[in-house]
GUKEMI-571413 format. One record per residue (C-alpha): residue number from 1; x, y, z. Coordinates in pm, whole numbers, always signed. Example, Ala and Ser with C-alpha at 12.3 -4.5 7.8 and 13.67 -1.06 7.14 Angstrom:
// residues 2
 kolmi      X      Y      Z
     1  +1230   -450   +780
     2  +1367   -106   +714
END
This chain:
// residues 413
 kolmi      X      Y      Z
     1  +4704  +1218  -6805
     2  +4693   +879  -6977
     3  +5005   +790  -6722
     4  +4798   +919  -6437
     5  +4445   +761  -6561
     6  +4594   +422  -6618
     7  +4762   +440  -6290
     8  +4489   +638  -6066
     9  +4495   +403  -5769
    10  +4826   +435  -5686
    11  +4877   +799  -5748
    12  +4557   +835  -5489
    13  +4716   +595  -5270
    14  +5080   +819  -5270
    15  +4859  +1125  -5230
    16  +4713   +969  -4937
    17  +5039   +884  -4764
    18  +5203  +1215  -4828
    19  +4851  +1371  -4657
    20  +4928  +1174  -4359
    21  +5313  +1257  -4348
    22  +5191  +1598  -4391
    23  +4972  +1563  -4108
    24  +5175  +1371  -3913
    25  +5484  +1634  -3958
    26  +5225  +1918  -3821
    27  +5109  +1712  -3492
    28  +5498  +1589  -3416
    29  +5706  +1816  -3267
    30  +6108  +1717  -3238
    31  +6369  +1884  -2986
    32  +6322  +2230  -2901
    33  +5937  +2198  -2953
    34  +5944  +2306  -3317
    35  +5751  +2063  -3546
    36  +5859  +1818  -3782
    37  +5732  +2006  -4072
    38  +5880  +2347  -4006
    39  +6223  +2159  -3994
    40  +6158  +1979  -4304
    41  +6059  +2292  -4456
    42  +6389  +2462  -4403
    43  +6579  +2202  -4452
    44  +6477  +2187  -4782
    45  +6414  +2592  -4880
    46  +6764  +2631  -4718
    47  +7063  +2487  -5001
    48  +6789  +2663  -5237
    49  +6798  +3020  -5056
    50  +7217  +3011  -5053
    51  +7234  +2935  -5384
    52  +6990  +3239  -5516
    53  +7155  +3448  -5263
    54  +7512  +3395  -5389
    55  +7405  +3432  -5695
    56  +7229  +3784  -5656
    57  +7514  +3919  -5421
    58  +7799  +3829  -5716
    59  +7604  +4012  -5981
    60  +7564  +4287  -5737
    61  +7919  +4286  -5714
    62  +7993  +4288  -6114
    63  +7745  +4547  -6133
    64  +7859  +4763  -5869
    65  +8210  +4717  -5975
    66  +8141  +4797  -6370
    67  +7987  +5074  -6246
    68  +8279  +5190  -6022
    69  +8547  +5135  -6269
    70  +8374  +5340  -6475
    71  +8375  +5618  -6286
    72  +8791  +5554  -6196
    73  +8850  +5552  -6537
    74  +8730  +5883  -6562
    75  +8832  +6025  -6282
    76  +9179  +5868  -6328
    77  +9207  +6046  -6682
    78  +9159  +6363  -6535
    79  +9391  +6304  -6259
    80  +9673  +6213  -6557
    81  +9571  +6503  -6758
    82  +9654  +6766  -6398
    83  +9991  +6591  -6324
    84 +10075  +6647  -6694
    85  +9945  +6991  -6669
    86 +10123  +7025  -6302
    87 +10485  +6858  -6438
    88 +10466  +7100  -6714
    89 +10405  +7410  -6489
    90 +10721  +7293  -6260
    91 +10947  +7242  -6525
    92 +10903  +7572  -6657
    93 +10909  +7790  -6281
    94 +11255  +7572  -6250
    95 +11376  +7670  -6560
    96 +11270  +8070  -6438
    97 +11395  +7983  -6118
    98 +11703  +7864  -6291
    99 +11740  +8119  -6507
   100 +11660  +8403  -6232
   101 +11948  +8277  -6007
   102 +12150  +8303  -6308
   103 +12125  +8673  -6401
   104 +12137  +8753  -6026
   105 +12484  +8578  -6029
   106 +12578  +8743  -6336
   107 +12449  +9096  -6218
   108 +12663  +8982  -5892
   109 +12941  +8908  -6086
   110 +12935  +9193  -6299
   111 +12913  +9474  -6059
   112 +13270  +9296  -5883
   113 +13449  +9260  -6168
   114 +13664  +9555  -6245
   115 +13709  +9494  -6568
   116 +13424  +9637  -6790
   117 +13150  +9429  -6959
   118 +12831  +9412  -7185
   119 +12583  +9178  -7062
   120 +12461  +8989  -7349
   121 +12198  +8681  -7447
   122 +12236  +8341  -7639
   123 +11991  +8305  -7888
   124 +12129  +8029  -8108
   125 +12387  +7763  -8159
   126 +12591  +7644  -8469
   127 +12491  +7416  -8705
   128 +12760  +7224  -8766
   129 +12805  +6858  -8625
   130 +13125  +6941  -8466
   131 +13050  +7322  -8412
   132 +13087  +7417  -8074
   133 +12993  +7770  -8171
   134 +12704  +7990  -8015
   135 +12517  +8351  -8093
   136 +12471  +8642  -7868
   137 +12191  +8900  -7930
   138 +12448  +9180  -7922
   139 +12650  +9297  -8183
   140 +12895  +9550  -8322
   141 +12657  +9822  -8229
   142 +12676  +9754  -7857
   143 +13059  +9795  -7882
   144 +13174  +9441  -7941
   145 +13464  +9309  -8155
   146 +13639  +8993  -8282
   147 +13869  +8868  -8013
   148 +13652  +8976  -7714
   149 +13599  +8729  -7440
   150 +13291  +8590  -7284
   151 +13250  +8490  -6936
   152 +12992  +8399  -6675
   153 +13013  +8416  -6320
   154 +13176  +8065  -6299
   155 +13424  +8088  -6579
   156 +13528  +8169  -6892
   157 +13287  +8063  -7186
   158 +13516  +8133  -7488
   159 +13554  +8461  -7722
   160 +13376  +8626  -7995
   161 +13496  +8527  -8369
   162 +13253  +8729  -8563
   163 +13099  +9065  -8476
   164 +12743  +9158  -8688
   165 +12548  +9472  -8636
   166 +12289  +9321  -8380
   167 +12488  +8969  -8337
   168 +12818  +8811  -8228
   169 +12951  +8483  -8324
   170 +13140  +8299  -8006
   171 +13387  +8024  -8021
   172 +13370  +7820  -7707
   173 +13617  +7685  -7515
   174 +13561  +7303  -7567
   175 +13610  +7389  -7943
   176 +13914  +7202  -8111
   177 +14032  +7529  -8299
   178 +13999  +7699  -7897
   179 +14314  +7797  -7686
   180 +14402  +8012  -7413
   181 +14726  +8064  -7133
   182 +14586  +7931  -6843
   183 +14811  +7908  -6499
   184 +14738  +7669  -6184
   185 +14672  +7835  -5878
   186 +14839  +7576  -5648
   187 +15222  +7512  -5848
   188 +15194  +7788  -6071
   189 +15216  +7576  -6329
   190 +15183  +7734  -6695
   191 +15012  +7563  -7053
   192 +14767  +7623  -7321
   193 +14412  +7490  -7274
   194 +14275  +7307  -7577
   195 +13902  +7233  -7691
   196 +13820  +6846  -7784
   197 +13477  +6874  -7924
   198 +13356  +6748  -7578
   199 +13293  +6806  -7275
   200 +13600  +6858  -7140
   201 +13943  +7025  -7255
   202 +14296  +6971  -7237
   203 +14607  +7170  -7112
   204 +14909  +7129  -7321
   205 +15252  +7183  -7241
   206 +15280  +7104  -6912
   207 +15645  +6916  -6841
   208 +15619  +6584  -6682
   209 +15845  +6691  -6370
   210 +15604  +7022  -6329
   211 +15339  +6855  -6054
   212 +14984  +6848  -6147
   213 +14691  +6769  -5863
   214 +14365  +6616  -5975
   215 +14092  +6897  -5826
   216 +14349  +7173  -5912
   217 +14222  +7451  -6020
   218 +14336  +7688  -6362
   219 +14314  +8048  -6363
   220 +14371  +8255  -6697
   221 +14783  +8392  -6754
   222 +14624  +8705  -6895
   223 +14911  +8673  -7198
   224 +14735  +8553  -7464
   225 +14564  +8883  -7542
   226 +14236  +8792  -7479
   227 +14159  +8673  -7104
   228 +14243  +8926  -6841
   229 +14480  +8738  -6583
   230 +14270  +8576  -6331
   231 +13958  +8447  -6436
   232 +13856  +8093  -6354
   233 +13907  +7851  -6645
   234 +13794  +7484  -6437
   235 +13940  +7238  -6231
   236 +14158  +6911  -6341
   237 +13981  +6571  -6334
   238 +14256  +6377  -6460
   239 +14627  +6392  -6486
   240 +14824  +6094  -6650
   241 +15174  +6077  -6766
   242 +15264  +6163  -7155
   243 +15450  +5902  -7362
   244 +15635  +6225  -7479
   245 +15811  +6515  -7247
   246 +15484  +6679  -7169
   247 +15193  +6513  -6933
   248 +14831  +6446  -7041
   249 +14612  +6684  -6831
   250 +14234  +6709  -6876
   251 +14060  +6996  -6765
   252 +13615  +7014  -6732
   253 +13551  +7367  -6777
   254 +13349  +7598  -6511
   255 +13214  +7822  -6737
   256 +12978  +7596  -6916
   257 +12863  +7391  -6604
   258 +12557  +7579  -6529
   259 +12471  +7655  -6887
   260 +12452  +7907  -7119
   261 +12143  +8138  -7118
   262 +12288  +8475  -6991
   263 +12696  +8593  -7045
   264 +12920  +8889  -7032
   265 +13156  +9024  -7291
   266 +13451  +9159  -7147
   267 +13494  +9484  -7373
   268 +13804  +9669  -7143
   269 +14003  +9422  -6971
   270 +14142  +9436  -6630
   271 +14414  +9191  -6490
   272 +14397  +9049  -6127
   273 +14563  +8845  -5883
   274 +14536  +8462  -5886
   275 +14319  +8370  -5562
   276 +14546  +8220  -5280
   277 +14467  +7871  -5230
   278 +14313  +7824  -4851
   279 +14566  +7577  -4684
   280 +14417  +7407  -4360
   281 +14463  +7519  -4036
   282 +14764  +7428  -3855
   283 +14702  +7472  -3517
   284 +14711  +7159  -3278
   285 +14519  +7137  -2968
   286 +14670  +6929  -2686
   287 +14477  +6752  -2447
   288 +14544  +6836  -2102
   289 +14722  +6557  -1842
   290 +14429  +6327  -1657
   291 +14365  +6475  -1286
   292 +14545  +6168  -1118
   293 +14870  +6310  -1271
   294 +14848  +6668  -1170
   295 +15062  +6811   -861
   296 +15034  +7169   -707
   297 +15375  +7350   -726
   298 +15404  +7320   -346
   299 +15385  +6918   -367
   300 +15656  +6918   -603
   301 +15866  +7169   -457
   302 +15837  +6919   -122
   303 +15894  +6651   -306
   304 +16188  +6782   -527
   305 +16369  +6897   -166
   306 +16354  +6533    -64
   307 +16567  +6407   -384
   308 +16922  +6365   -384
   309 +17020  +6290   -749
   310 +17181  +6545   -925
   311 +17247  +6592  -1320
   312 +17077  +6352  -1540
   313 +16857  +6225  -1226
   314 +16789  +6580  -1167
   315 +16593  +6611  -1500
   316 +16397  +6276  -1446
   317 +16319  +6396  -1076
   318 +16092  +6708  -1262
   319 +15746  +6748  -1173
   320 +15532  +6515  -1321
   321 +15277  +6698  -1464
   322 +15535  +6865  -1754
   323 +15433  +6636  -2020
   324 +15746  +6691  -2274
   325 +16083  +6718  -2186
   326 +16188  +7056  -2322
   327 +15881  +7145  -2058
   328 +16062  +6931  -1811
   329 +16370  +7100  -1844
   330 +16237  +7428  -1859
   331 +16092  +7423  -1545
   332 +16413  +7274  -1420
   333 +16578  +7539  -1499
   334 +16326  +7770  -1362
   335 +16412  +7632  -1044
   336 +16719  +7692  -1067
   337 +16716  +8041  -1147
   338 +16492  +8107   -832
   339 +16701  +7907   -611
   340 +17021  +8167   -737
   341 +16816  +8466   -751
   342 +16850  +8478  -1127
   343 +16607  +8610  -1365
   344 +16660  +8503  -1762
   345 +16660  +8745  -2000
   346 +16732  +9035  -1790
   347 +17103  +9008  -1661
   348 +17326  +9219  -1819
   349 +17652  +9133  -1991
   350 +17929  +9053  -1743
   351 +17696  +8919  -1474
   352 +17773  +8610  -1310
   353 +17547  +8340  -1487
   354 +17322  +8104  -1255
   355 +17498  +7745  -1181
   356 +17325  +7481  -1353
   357 +17515  +7219  -1153
   358 +17282  +7225   -822
   359 +17157  +6914   -673
   360 +16789  +6875   -561
   361 +16883  +6960   -207
   362 +17079  +7304   -326
   363 +16766  +7390   -528
   364 +16499  +7291   -244
   365 +16728  +7554    -24
   366 +16745  +7825   -258
   367 +16397  +7800   -296
   368 +16345  +7818    +41
   369 +16564  +8107   +114
   370 +16387  +8314   -176
   371 +16055  +8223    -29
   372 +16217  +8391   +321
   373 +16331  +8684   +161
   374 +16739  +8625   +255
   375 +16986  +8649    +25
   376 +17136  +8407   -156
   377 +17553  +8280   -134
   378 +17764  +8281   -394
   379 +17849  +8033   -617
   380 +18040  +7694   -501
   381 +18375  +7637   -596
   382 +18249  +7392   -843
   383 +18082  +7617  -1086
   384 +18189  +7572  -1399
   385 +18168  +7935  -1481
   386 +18398  +8031  -1197
   387 +18625  +7802  -1304
   388 +18738  +7929  -1637
   389 +19026  +8107  -1695
   390 +19029  +8487  -1779
   391 +19006  +8575  -2132
   392 +18838  +8244  -2224
   393 +18487  +8264  -2422
   394 +18282  +8237  -2132
   395 +18466  +8358  -1888
   396 +18275  +8615  -1619
   397 +18448  +8907  -1388
   398 +18488  +8782  -1005
   399 +18237  +8962   -785
   400 +18256  +9232   -596
   401 +18212  +9098   -298
   402 +18471  +8794   -349
   403 +18832  +8865   -214
   404 +19103  +8944   -464
   405 +19451  +8795   -481
   406 +19675  +9068   -377
   407 +20039  +9008   -458
   408 +20313  +8967   -229
   409 +20541  +9253   -119
   410 +20873  +9227    -72
   411 +21081  +9299   +288
   412 +21345  +9538   +289
   413 +21670  +9458   +355
END
C-alpha cells in the first residue's frame, strides 16, 4: 500500500493506459473478423491450459494403471494357482494313462505267452547305494520261489533271490552280481549278460572272431536254469575289439526301458523259438523300355528278314526291345525253333535237334513257311549235329525220310 500511495499517479496512469488498450482491442478486429482482445486472451491462456491438461492426463493414467495393475496382479496370482493345479492333474493323468497302457500290454503278453506267470507289482526298492533290487507285493503264499524269472512285455527284468510270505526280493539285470545266458538273433552268437550297476549291461565271452553288430537283439538262451529260451533281453549299443580274446559288447536291457510298475513272475517256463530276423525284400523293379525303342513283332520280323549277317552278327540284329543279352539270345533261339517247327522242351530223346547256325534269311523264310502252314525242309548238310559220326555224344539218328546208304552188290561171274 505504501508503494501504491507513493506512486499513485504512475499507477493511475498505467491503469488508464491498460483500460485504453483493452477498449482498443475490443474495438479493433484482426484477420478473420476476430477481435484483438479475444486473440490476446486465447494466446495467453493456451500454454497454461496445455500444462493443466498434461498434468491431468498424467495423473489419470497413473491412477488408472495402478488400479489396473492391482487387479492384474490378483488375477495373475489366480491364474498361476490354476495352472499349477492343472499341471499336477495333467501329470497324474499321464501317469495313470501310462500305467494303464503298461498293465494292458502286460495283460496281453500274459495271455499270449505259453509260460505260466503270476502278475505282481513293485512296492519298494533297495536301500543300498549300489543296490539294484526291488520288492514285489507277492511272495511264497502266491507260489513265488527263489530263482524264478521276473519279466515284462518288453524283456527280462531279473530273478527272485528271496521269497517271503507276502513279498519277494528281485535282483535286477543291471546288478553287478546278475548273470544270464543269452544268444543273438542275427548271428546266433552265445554269451553271458552281466550287470554293470548302471543303465547298461555287458555281454561277456564273445570271441573276437565272431560277428556282432550294433542294434542286434539278444534273447535268452534257456540253458541257465532261470529264464526259458526266447525271451528278449536287449539290443547292442556298442561293440569294441577287446584287449583279450573276447569282444566288449554293451547292451541296453529292454525290460527296464518302460519303468517298473507291474511285472510277471514265471512259475512254469516254456521254451520258445527265437524270432526270425525279417530280411528286406530282394525283389527288383525293372523299368519298361522307352516307347521309341519298342517295336511290334511284325516289324521286328520284317527287319530281320532283310538282314544277311549270320553267327555273331545275327545276335546283334536281334529285336531292340529286349534289354539284355540273355533276352536277345532267348528271342533268337525262339525264332530258330519256329523257323524249323521245333518246340523246345517237347522233343523226345533221339529226335533231330534244330540247326542253330541258320542265317537271318533262313530264319525269316522258316517263319514265313510256319505262318503259311508248310512243312519245314530237312536239315541242311552243314548241320553240325548231322555231321557228327555215329556213336559220338550228341550224334542223332538219321531221319526216316532221308535216303539210307545201301551196300554194293557183287555180280556173279
